[in-house]
DRENDO-1510 file (C-alpha; in Angstrom, 1 decimal, always signed):
<recs>
REC; n; res; u; v; w
REC; 1; MET; -52.7; +48.7; -59.8 .
REC; 2; ARG; -53.2; +52.2; -58.4 .
REC; 3; ARG; -51.0; +51.3; -55.6 .
REC; 4; VAL; -48.3; +50.2; -57.9 .
REC; 5; ILE; -48.5; +53.5; -59.8 .
REC; 6; SER; -48.5; +55.3; -56.5 .
REC; 7; LEU; -45.4; +53.7; -55.3 .
REC; 8; ALA; -43.6; +54.3; -58.6 .
REC; 9; THR; -44.7; +57.9; -58.5 .
REC; 10; HIS; -43.4; +58.2; -54.8 .
REC; 11; ALA; -40.0; +56.5; -55.8 .
REC; 12; GLU; -39.4; +58.9; -58.6 .
REC; 13; ARG; -40.1; +62.1; -56.6 .
REC; 14; ALA; -37.9; +60.7; -53.8 .
REC; 15; PHE; -35.2; +59.9; -56.2 .
REC; 16; SER; -35.4; +63.3; -57.8 .
REC; 17; SER; -35.1; +65.1; -54.5 .
REC; 18; ARG; -31.9; +63.0; -53.6 .
REC; 19; VAL; -30.1; +64.2; -56.6 .
REC; 20; SER; -31.5; +67.7; -56.7 .
REC; 21; ALA; -28.5; +69.1; -54.9 .
REC; 22; LEU; -26.4; +67.7; -57.5 .
REC; 23; GLN; -27.9; +69.4; -60.2 .
REC; 24; LYS; -27.2; +73.1; -61.7 .
REC; 25; PRO; -30.2; +75.1; -61.4 .
REC; 26; THR; -32.6; +74.8; -64.3 .
REC; 27; PRO; -35.0; +77.6; -65.9 .
REC; 28; SER; -38.1; +77.7; -63.9 .
REC; 29; THR; -41.3; +76.8; -65.6 .
REC; 30; SER; -45.0; +77.6; -64.8 .
REC; 31; SER; -46.0; +74.0; -65.6 .
REC; 32; SER; -44.5; +70.7; -65.3 .
REC; 33; VAL; -46.1; +69.9; -68.7 .
REC; 34; PRO; -44.8; +71.6; -71.9 .
REC; 35; ASP; -47.3; +73.0; -73.9 .
REC; 36; ARG; -47.9; +72.4; -77.6 .
REC; 37; ALA; -45.6; +74.9; -79.0 .
REC; 38; THR; -42.9; +73.7; -76.9 .
REC; 39; LEU; -43.3; +70.2; -78.0 .
REC; 40; GLU; -43.3; +70.9; -81.5 .
REC; 41; LYS; -39.9; +72.9; -80.9 .
REC; 42; GLY; -38.6; +69.9; -79.2 .
REC; 43; THR; -38.9; +67.8; -82.1 .
REC; 44; VAL; -36.1; +69.6; -83.7 .
REC; 45; GLN; -34.5; +71.3; -80.6 .
REC; 46; PRO; -34.9; +68.6; -77.8 .
REC; 47; THR; -32.8; +70.8; -75.3 .
REC; 48; VAL; -35.8; +73.0; -74.7 .
REC; 49; LEU; -37.6; +70.1; -73.1 .
REC; 50; LYS; -34.8; +69.7; -70.5 .
REC; 51; PRO; -36.4; +71.9; -67.8 .
REC; 52; PHE; -39.6; +69.5; -67.9 .
REC; 53; VAL; -37.3; +66.4; -67.3 .
REC; 54; SER; -36.8; +65.2; -63.7 .
REC; 55; ALA; -33.6; +66.1; -62.0 .
REC; 56; SER; -32.4; +62.2; -61.7 .
REC; 57; LEU; -32.7; +62.0; -65.6 .
REC; 58; GLN; -30.7; +65.2; -66.2 .
REC; 59; HIS; -27.7; +63.8; -64.3 .
REC; 60; GLU; -25.1; +62.6; -66.8 .
REC; 61; ASP; -23.5; +59.9; -64.4 .
REC; 62; LEU; -26.0; +59.6; -61.7 .
REC; 63; PHE; -24.9; +55.9; -60.7 .
REC; 64; ASN; -21.1; +57.0; -60.7 .
REC; 65; PHE; -20.0; +54.5; -63.5 .
REC; 66; GLU; -17.4; +56.9; -64.5 .
REC; 67; LYS; -15.3; +55.5; -61.6 .
REC; 68; LEU; -16.2; +51.9; -62.4 .
REC; 69; VAL; -15.0; +51.8; -66.0 .
REC; 70; HIS; -11.2; +51.9; -66.6 .
REC; 71; VAL; -9.3; +52.1; -69.9 .
REC; 72; ASP; -6.6; +49.8; -68.6 .
REC; 73; GLU; -9.3; +47.1; -67.7 .
REC; 74; MET; -10.9; +47.6; -71.3 .
REC; 75; PHE; -7.5; +47.1; -72.8 .
REC; 76; LYS; -6.8; +43.9; -71.0 .
REC; 77; ALA; -10.2; +42.6; -72.0 .
REC; 78; ARG; -9.3; +43.3; -75.7 .
REC; 79; ILE; -12.1; +45.8; -75.9 .
REC; 80; HIS; -10.1; +47.9; -78.5 .
REC; 81; TYR; -9.8; +45.1; -81.2 .
REC; 82; GLY; -11.8; +45.8; -84.2 .
REC; 83; HIS; -11.9; +43.7; -87.4 .
REC; 84; LYS; -9.6; +44.0; -90.6 .
REC; 85; VAL; -9.2; +47.4; -92.2 .
REC; 86; GLY; -11.0; +46.1; -95.4 .
REC; 87; THR; -14.3; +45.3; -93.5 .
REC; 88; VAL; -14.6; +48.6; -91.6 .
REC; 89; ASN; -17.9; +50.3; -91.7 .
REC; 90; ASN; -17.8; +53.9; -92.8 .
REC; 91; ASN; -20.2; +54.9; -90.0 .
REC; 92; MET; -17.8; +53.5; -87.4 .
REC; 93; LYS; -14.7; +55.4; -88.5 .
REC; 94; TRP; -15.2; +58.0; -85.9 .
REC; 95; ALA; -14.6; +55.5; -83.0 .
REC; 96; LEU; -11.2; +54.2; -84.3 .
REC; 97; TYR; -7.9; +55.3; -83.1 .
REC; 98; GLY; -6.2; +53.8; -85.9 .
REC; 99; GLU; -4.9; +50.3; -87.1 .
REC; 100; ARG; -2.0; +48.0; -86.5 .
REC; 101; LEU; -0.9; +45.0; -88.7 .
REC; 102; GLY; -4.1; +45.6; -90.8 .
REC; 103; VAL; -6.5; +45.4; -87.8 .
REC; 104; CYS; -8.6; +48.4; -86.6 .
REC; 105; LEU; -8.2; +49.6; -83.1 .
REC; 106; PHE; -11.0; +51.3; -81.1 .
REC; 107; ASP; -10.2; +54.6; -79.3 .
REC; 108; LEU; -10.8; +53.6; -75.6 .
REC; 109; ASP; -11.5; +57.1; -74.5 .
REC; 110; ILE; -14.5; +57.1; -76.8 .
REC; 111; THR; -15.5; +53.7; -75.9 .
REC; 112; LYS; -15.5; +54.5; -72.3 .
REC; 113; GLN; -17.5; +57.8; -72.8 .
REC; 114; TYR; -20.3; +55.9; -74.7 .
REC; 115; LEU; -20.1; +52.9; -72.3 .
REC; 116; VAL; -20.6; +55.1; -69.2 .
REC; 117; ARG; -23.8; +56.6; -71.1 .
REC; 118; ALA; -25.1; +53.1; -71.8 .
REC; 119; LEU; -24.6; +51.9; -68.3 .
REC; 120; ASN; -26.4; +54.7; -66.7 .
REC; 121; PHE; -29.4; +54.2; -69.1 .
REC; 122; VAL; -29.5; +50.5; -68.0 .
REC; 123; ALA; -29.4; +51.4; -64.4 .
REC; 124; HIS; -32.1; +54.0; -64.8 .
REC; 125; VAL; -34.3; +51.3; -66.5 .
REC; 126; SER; -33.7; +48.9; -63.8 .
REC; 127; MET; -34.2; +51.4; -61.0 .
REC; 128; ARG; -37.9; +51.9; -62.5 .
REC; 129; GLY; -38.5; +48.2; -62.6 .
REC; 130; GLY; -37.9; +48.0; -66.3 .
REC; 131; MET; -37.5; +44.6; -68.1 .
REC; 132; ILE; -34.2; +44.3; -70.2 .
REC; 133; LEU; -33.8; +41.7; -72.9 .
REC; 134; PHE; -30.2; +40.7; -73.6 .
REC; 135; VAL; -29.7; +39.6; -77.2 .
REC; 136; THR; -26.8; +38.0; -79.0 .
REC; 137; SER; -26.3; +35.6; -82.0 .
REC; 138; ASN; -22.8; +34.7; -81.4 .
REC; 139; ARG; -22.5; +31.2; -80.5 .
REC; 140; ASP; -19.3; +31.5; -78.5 .
REC; 141; THR; -20.9; +33.8; -75.9 .
REC; 142; MET; -24.5; +32.9; -76.0 .
REC; 143; PHE; -24.4; +30.8; -72.8 .
REC; 144; ASP; -22.6; +33.6; -71.0 .
REC; 145; VAL; -25.3; +36.0; -72.0 .
REC; 146; GLU; -28.1; +33.7; -70.8 .
REC; 147; LYS; -26.4; +33.2; -67.6 .
REC; 148; ALA; -25.7; +36.8; -67.1 .
REC; 149; ALA; -29.2; +37.7; -67.7 .
REC; 150; GLU; -30.5; +35.2; -65.3 .
REC; 151; GLU; -28.2; +36.1; -62.6 .
REC; 152; VAL; -29.7; +39.7; -62.4 .
REC; 153; GLY; -33.4; +38.6; -63.0 .
REC; 154; GLN; -33.6; +39.8; -66.5 .
REC; 155; TYR; -34.2; +38.0; -70.0 .
REC; 156; SER; -32.4; +36.8; -72.9 .
REC; 157; HIS; -32.6; +35.7; -76.6 .
REC; 158; VAL; -29.6; +33.9; -78.2 .
REC; 159; ARG; -31.3; +31.6; -80.8 .
REC; 160; LYS; -32.6; +32.3; -84.2 .
REC; 161; TRP; -34.8; +35.4; -84.2 .
REC; 162; GLN; -38.3; +34.8; -85.3 .
REC; 163; SER; -39.7; +37.5; -87.6 .
REC; 164; GLY; -42.4; +39.6; -85.7 .
REC; 165; THR; -41.2; +38.6; -82.2 .
REC; 166; LEU; -41.5; +42.2; -81.0 .
REC; 167; THR; -43.9; +43.6; -83.8 .
REC; 168; ASN; -46.5; +40.8; -84.1 .
REC; 169; THR; -46.7; +39.1; -80.7 .
REC; 170; ARG; -50.6; +38.6; -80.7 .
REC; 171; GLN; -50.4; +36.5; -83.9 .
REC; 172; LEU; -47.3; +34.5; -82.8 .
REC; 173; LEU; -48.3; +34.0; -79.1 .
REC; 174; GLY; -51.9; +34.2; -79.3 .
REC; 175; ALA; -52.2; +37.1; -76.8 .
REC; 176; SER; -50.6; +40.4; -76.0 .
REC; 177; VAL; -47.5; +40.2; -73.9 .
REC; 178; ARG; -45.4; +42.7; -72.2 .
REC; 179; LEU; -42.6; +43.9; -74.3 .
REC; 180; PRO; -39.0; +44.7; -73.0 .
REC; 181; ASP; -38.4; +48.1; -71.8 .
REC; 182; ALA; -34.8; +48.0; -73.4 .
REC; 183; VAL; -33.0; +45.6; -75.6 .
REC; 184; CYS; -29.3; +45.2; -75.1 .
REC; 185; PHE; -27.4; +43.8; -78.1 .
REC; 186; LEU; -24.1; +42.2; -77.2 .
REC; 187; SER; -23.5; +41.7; -81.0 .
REC; 188; THR; -25.4; +43.6; -83.6 .
REC; 189; LEU; -24.6; +41.1; -86.4 .
REC; 190; THR; -26.0; +37.8; -87.2 .
REC; 191; SER; -23.7; +34.8; -88.2 .
REC; 192; LEU; -24.2; +35.9; -91.9 .
REC; 193; GLY; -22.9; +39.4; -91.1 .
REC; 194; GLU; -26.2; +41.1; -91.4 .
REC; 195; ASN; -27.9; +43.3; -88.8 .
REC; 196; HIS; -29.8; +41.6; -86.3 .
REC; 197; PRO; -33.5; +41.9; -87.2 .
REC; 198; ALA; -34.5; +42.7; -83.7 .
REC; 199; ILE; -32.8; +46.1; -84.1 .
REC; 200; ILE; -35.4; +47.2; -86.7 .
REC; 201; GLU; -38.4; +45.6; -84.9 .
REC; 202; ALA; -37.2; +47.3; -81.7 .
REC; 203; ALA; -37.1; +50.7; -83.5 .
REC; 204; LYS; -40.5; +50.2; -84.9 .
REC; 205; MET; -41.9; +49.6; -81.4 .
REC; 206; ALA; -40.0; +52.5; -79.9 .
REC; 207; ILE; -38.1; +50.3; -77.8 .
REC; 208; PRO; -34.7; +51.9; -76.8 .
REC; 209; THR; -31.8; +49.8; -77.6 .
REC; 210; ILE; -28.1; +49.3; -76.4 .
REC; 211; GLY; -25.6; +47.8; -78.9 .
REC; 212; VAL; -22.0; +46.8; -78.6 .
REC; 213; VAL; -21.0; +47.8; -82.2 .
REC; 214; ASP; -17.8; +46.4; -83.9 .
REC; 215; SER; -15.7; +48.1; -86.6 .
REC; 216; ASN; -17.5; +46.2; -89.4 .
REC; 217; SER; -21.1; +46.8; -87.9 .
REC; 218; ASP; -23.7; +49.5; -88.8 .
REC; 219; PRO; -24.7; +51.5; -85.7 .
REC; 220; ALA; -27.9; +52.6; -87.3 .
REC; 221; TYR; -31.3; +52.5; -85.3 .
REC; 222; LEU; -29.5; +52.0; -82.1 .
REC; 223; THR; -30.3; +54.2; -79.3 .
REC; 224; TYR; -27.1; +53.7; -77.1 .
REC; 225; LEU; -24.2; +52.3; -79.0 .
REC; 226; VAL; -20.8; +51.1; -77.5 .
REC; 227; PRO; -18.0; +51.0; -79.9 .
REC; 228; ALA; -16.1; +47.7; -79.0 .
REC; 229; ASN; -15.0; +44.2; -79.7 .
REC; 230; ASP; -18.1; +42.1; -79.8 .
REC; 231; ASP; -16.8; +38.6; -80.8 .
REC; 232; THR; -14.2; +37.3; -78.2 .
REC; 233; PRO; -15.0; +35.7; -74.8 .
REC; 234; GLN; -12.8; +38.1; -73.0 .
REC; 235; SER; -14.6; +41.4; -74.1 .
REC; 236; THR; -18.0; +39.9; -73.8 .
REC; 237; GLU; -17.3; +38.9; -70.2 .
REC; 238; TYR; -16.2; +42.3; -69.4 .
REC; 239; LEU; -19.1; +43.9; -70.9 .
REC; 240; LEU; -21.5; +41.6; -69.4 .
REC; 241; ARG; -20.0; +42.3; -65.9 .
REC; 242; MET; -20.6; +46.0; -66.4 .
REC; 243; PHE; -24.1; +45.6; -67.7 .
REC; 244; LYS; -24.7; +43.3; -64.7 .
REC; 245; GLU; -23.4; +46.0; -62.3 .
REC; 246; ALA; -25.6; +48.5; -64.0 .
REC; 247; VAL; -28.7; +46.4; -63.4 .
REC; 248; ARG; -27.8; +45.7; -59.8 .
REC; 249; ARG; -27.3; +49.4; -59.0 .
REC; 250; GLY; -30.6; +50.1; -60.4 .
REC; 251; GLN; -32.3; +47.4; -58.5 .
REC; 252; ASP; -30.4; +48.3; -55.2 .
REC; 253; GLU; -31.7; +52.1; -55.7 .
REC; 254; ARG; -35.2; +50.8; -56.3 .
REC; 255; LYS; -35.1; +49.0; -53.0 .
REC; 256; ARG; -33.8; +51.9; -51.1 .
REC; 257; LEU; -36.5; +54.2; -52.5 .
REC; 258; GLN; -39.3; +51.5; -51.8 .
REC; 259; GLN; -38.0; +51.3; -48.1 .
REC; 260; GLY; -38.0; +55.2; -47.9 .
REC; 261; LYS; -34.4; +55.3; -47.1 .
</recs>
């Protein structure tokens, strides 16, 4: 266990040194750990904690996804299609460009911005050896989600969610198990049009979440949301391809760090 922790620490330091040249100088601090007053201030003003965050985490697009995500490809994948105007969730209006023939349309420039953020987060988790759980309740795409997760050595859950899967593992499984380090929802609604119960459970357990949120969905409790079409094979295939690439880039970087390159 000590050796694993030592390797992880060495990898983080090496990774931070590689990107330090890309960072703007940050205010110098006398300690690498914030004091109590700074932590209390950070609860309402998180930016005061930025000088204590490693250089690799401060980079907004460390894995260069800005060049991977293209608006024209998202358009061809039908990422911009939402649901009918009458079903729009008020909390998703900010991500809409407009409507055509009664169907909501996402602003793909906004979608790209949020997708790049989500992909970088997934890559960071993967680079640190994290476990990512891909979740969907869409019957049309569940097999694609299972296959995509398996291809990159991650996990998936596409069946009916059993209450307490994340919050009550000891009683359900008879022992404590490792929970995922992040949960990625390819669709945030169940077949009944309700929020997926795993979103609340992940929030209770402080597990970061990534969610593809359609125009009729509620983005509440999600850590990284991606405003996009979540219920067609074309859009799901595109998003899965992006998430798989994010996992692979993180895994490749982890291998390079472990090999000392």
